[in-house]
C-alpha positions in Angstrom: 108.6 74.4 99.4 107.4 77.2 101.7 105.5 79.6 99.6 107.0 83.3 99.8 103.4 84.8 99.6 100.5 83.0 100.6 97.0 84.3 100.7 93.5 83.1 102.0 89.9 84.5 101.4 91.8 87.9 101.1 89.7 90.9 100.5 91.4 94.3 99.4 89.4 97.5 99.1 90.2 101.1 98.5 87.7 103.9 98.7 84.9 101.5 98.4 86.5 99.9 95.5 87.0 96.3 95.6 90.3 95.2 94.1 90.0 91.4 94.8 87.7 89.2 96.7 88.2 85.7 97.9 91.6 86.0 96.9 93.7 82.7 97.5 96.9 82.4 96.1 100.7 81.5 96.4 103.9 82.4 95.3 106.6 79.8 95.3 110.2 80.3 95.0 111.6 80.3 91.6 108.2 81.7 90.1 107.7 85.0 88.3 104.1 86.5 88.4 102.7 89.5 86.2 100.0 91.5 87.5 97.8 93.1 84.7 94.8 95.3 84.8 93.8 98.7 83.5 94.6 101.7 85.2 92.8 102.2 88.5 91.6 98.8 89.1 94.1 98.5 92.3 97.4 96.6 91.2 99.4 99.0 93.1 97.2 98.9 96.1 97.4 94.9 95.9 101.2 95.0 95.7 101.3 97.4 98.6 99.1 95.1 100.6 101.1 92.2 100.0 104.3 94.0 100.9 103.0 94.5 104.3 102.7 98.4 103.9 98.9 98.9 104.1 96.2 96.8 105.8 93.8 94.4 103.7 90.0 94.5 104.8 89.5 90.6 105.5 91.4 87.4 105.2 94.8 86.2 105.7 98.4 86.9 104.1 101.7 85.3 105.0 104.8 87.0 103.3 108.3 85.3 103.9 107.0 83.3 106.7 105.7 86.7 108.6 101.7 86.4 109.1 100.5 90.1 108.3 97.7 90.9 110.4 94.7 92.2 108.9 93.7 95.4 110.7 92.1 98.6 110.1 94.9 100.8 111.4 97.0 102.6 109.0 100.1 101.7 111.5 99.1 97.8 111.7 102.8 96.8 110.8 104.0 98.4 114.0 102.1 95.6 115.7 104.5 92.8 114.3 107.2 91.6 116.4 110.7 93.5 115.9 112.4 90.3 114.8 109.2 89.7 112.1 109.7 93.3 110.7 113.5 93.0 110.2 113.3 89.4 108.6 110.3 90.8 106.4 112.7 93.8 105.4 115.6 91.8 104.6 113.7 88.9 102.8 111.0 91.1 100.8 111.7 93.9 98.6 109.4 96.8 97.2 109.9 98.9 94.3 107.3 101.7 94.3 106.2 103.7 91.2 107.7 107.0 92.3 111.0 107.7 94.0 111.4 110.6 96.4 114.9 112.0 96.9 114.5 114.9 99.6 118.1 115.1 100.4 121.2 115.4 98.4 122.9 112.2 97.7 125.2 110.1 95.3 124.1 107.2 93.4 126.3 104.9 95.7 124.9 106.3 98.8 121.5 105.7 97.4 122.3 102.1 96.3 123.6 101.6 99.8 120.3 102.0 101.5 119.6 98.4 100.4 121.7 97.1 103.0 120.1 98.9 105.7 118.0 96.0 106.9 121.3 93.9 107.2 123.0 96.4 109.6 122.6 96.8 113.1 121.3 100.1 114.7 124.6 101.9 114.9 126.5 99.8 112.1 128.1 101.7 109.1 128.2 100.0 105.7 131.1 97.8 105.2 133.8 97.2 102.4 131.5 94.2 101.6 128.6 96.2 101.4 129.9 98.5 99.0 131.2 95.9 96.8 127.4 94.5 96.7 126.5 98.0 95.9 129.0 98.4 93.1 128.3 95.0 91.5 124.4 96.2 91.7 125.1 99.2 89.8 127.1 97.6 87.2 124.2 95.3 86.6 121.8 98.1 85.7 124.5 100.1 83.5 125.4 102.6 86.0 128.9 101.7 87.2 130.4 104.9 86.0 128.1 107.1 87.9 128.6 106.1 91.3 129.7 109.6 92.6 126.9 111.5 90.6 124.3 113.3 92.4 120.9 111.6 92.2 119.2 114.6 91.4 121.4 115.0 88.2 120.0 111.6 86.8 117.5 111.3 83.9 114.1 109.6 84.8 115.4 106.2 83.0 118.6 106.3 85.1 116.9 107.0 88.4 114.7 104.0 87.8 117.8 101.9 87.3 119.1 103.0 90.4 115.8 102.0 92.2 116.4 98.6 90.6 120.0 98.5 91.9 119.0 99.6 95.4 117.1 96.3 95.4 119.7 94.3 94.0 121.9 95.7 96.8 119.1 94.5 99.4 120.0 90.7 98.0 116.0 90.0 99.1 114.4 86.5 98.3 110.9 88.1 97.0 110.9 91.1 94.6 107.7 93.0 94.6 107.8 95.5 91.7 105.4 98.3 90.9 105.8 99.1 87.0 109.6 98.3 87.1 109.8 99.5 83.5 108.6 102.9 83.9 111.0 105.7 81.9 112.9 102.8 80.6 114.0 102.9 77.0 113.2 99.5 75.0 116.8 97.9 75.4 117.0 98.9 79.3 113.4 97.3 79.7 114.5 94.2 78.1 117.7 94.0 80.2 115.9 94.5 83.6 113.4 91.8 83.1 116.3 89.5 81.9 118.0 90.4 85.1 115.2 89.9 87.3 114.5 86.3 85.5 118.2 85.6 86.2 117.7 86.4 89.9 114.3 84.0 90.2 116.2 81.0 88.9 117.2 79.7 92.5 115.1 80.5 95.6 113.9 84.0 94.9 110.7 84.9 93.2 109.1 88.2 91.5 105.8 89.7 91.2 105.6 92.6 89.2 102.9 95.1 87.8 103.4 95.2 84.2 101.6 96.9 81.3 102.5 95.0 78.3 101.0 91.7 78.1 103.9 90.5 75.6 106.5 91.3 78.3 104.4 89.3 81.1 104.3 86.1 78.8 107.9 86.6 77.7 109.1 86.9 81.3 106.7 85.6 83.7 105.4 81.9 83.9 102.4 82.9 85.8 100.0 86.0 85.6 97.2 87.2 87.8 94.7 89.3 86.0 92.5 92.2 88.1 89.2 92.8 86.4 88.5 95.8 88.5 85.3 94.6 90.1 86.7 92.2 92.8 87.2 89.6 90.1 90.6 87.9 89.3 92.4 85.3 87.4 95.7 83.5 88.4 97.6 80.8 86.9 100.1 79.9 83.9 100.6 82.8 81.6 99.9 80.5 78.4 96.6 79.6 79.6 95.1 82.9 81.1 96.9 85.5 79.2 94.7 85.3 76.0 93.2 87.7 73.4 90.1 86.9 74.7 90.6 87.5 78.4 92.9 90.7 77.7 90.2 92.0 75.6 87.8 91.6 78.7 90.5 92.8 81.0 91.0 96.0 79.3 87.8 96.9 77.7 89.3 96.7 74.2 89.4 94.0 71.7 93.1 92.6 71.3 94.5 90.0 69.0 97.4 87.6 69.3 100.6 87.6 67.0 103.0 84.6 67.2 106.6 85.1 66.2 109.5 82.8 67.0 107.5 81.3 69.2 106.7 84.4 71.1 103.4 85.8 71.7 102.5 89.4 71.4 99.1 91.4 71.7 97.9 94.2 69.6 94.7 96.4 69.6 92.1 95.7 66.9 
């Protein structure tokens, strides 16, 4: 199968800091990847680079069959053909850490933003688009809030709305930066279960996570960023270990196994 993400000798820097060096990696349809690392190592920077939202320093990256040229210009994506940008917008989704709502809008109107890549320049959302959005809101337990103003939502409700917007987009690749932020435990589990179901076909997931236990429970693959350009990628059961995590976070951790699940706690 054609990978949804393919990198070769990628170098990503931010402010003189090397996020990853000689990064050669692929994400295949059906795969779930967790990105783990300490605060400030560049997890969000790498994810934005893979999404085509910021330039890399060197190397090659292809996302959803679109070759993203490495360029020093912050507006490098403008150099891509319009058809490539449209294809990328339809097939690749990106969940940022923070959500800005500068204008008043309802929950339904915000969810419908996910349909914009599929509409023509002067098109309005159809009944079918609204049905997709309603189904997405139901999946994240927001079905009864469709007419609520976004500014009245709690932090957890706003985060679930951001997830619903991605589901409304119906992409093939989900790039998620801390998707569990602001969520209570039950909704953390529900959101991860939701994305695991979505990636059982031809879709794939790459998510920045902070809990190694959630990473090994829901993601069969993991990418560890050590903060000095060093990285380690592979099956979660191999590389997410107490030894590697202790080095990754700079604090000793030990592994606990219960009901065939692995969890990690600080010593």
